[in-house]
C-alpha positions, -999 to +999 in steps of 0.1 A: -751-723-219-754-743-188-736-734-156-716-767-157-701-757-191-691-723-178-674-738-147-654-762-168-642-735-192-631-713-162-611-742-148-593-747-181-585-710-183-572-708-147-549-738-149-513-727-142-481-747-137-455-734-113-419-745-107-393-735-082-358-747-078-321-740-073-290-739-094-256-745-077-226-732-096-188-736-092-168-706-103-131-718-104-117-685-116-134-664-089-109-652-062-131-625-046-167-617-037-166-590-063-157-614-091-184-639-080-210-611-080-201-599-114-206-634-129-237-641-109-254-608-118-247-615-154-262-649-152-293-637-133-300-609-157-296-633-188-319-659-172-345-632-164-345-616-198-343-648-219-368-670-200-389-645-181-383-662-147-376-648-112-341-654-100-324-646-067-288-651-055-290-669-022-253-676-019-233-674+013-211-643+013-181-662+026-178-686-005-162-670-035-161-700-058-196-713-052-230-698-058-266-708-053-294-692-074-331-698-066-357-695-093-394-696-099-416-695-129-453-700-138-467-711-171-502-717-185-492-750-201-471-779-190-451-781-223-439-746-218-425-756-183-407-786-197-393-767-227-381-738-206-364-760-180-345-778-208-336-745-224-323-731-191-302-763-186-287-759-221-281-722-217-262-727-185-239-752-201-227-724-225-209-703-199-171-707-197-170-689-163-186-717-142-197-752-140-232-763-130-229-785-099-266-790-094-299-780-112-329-792-093-365-782-093-400-791-080-434-785-094-457-764-073-491-779-064-517-758-082-554-762-086 
């Protein structure tokens, strides 16, 4: 096997697709920081367990009815990224405790 073939195969194996983004939520029934944390912790743990992504609450502590979640994920194929982002968007629409204000993401440059 030539060296060129080995290098090409290694590049195919090492290709990864990364995404990072944020999800802004409006929690109309939340009247305290404790209520907001209860909802957000539930959402975070569901997203982490269902989609195997990293999620962090980056909300300001003085806003009880708004929350910002940051997330990141890495996949070995592009279709997996697209399917997961669509599934996350659908999943977030099923919660009665909040409304999604914004769901934005960017692809990470990878080589």
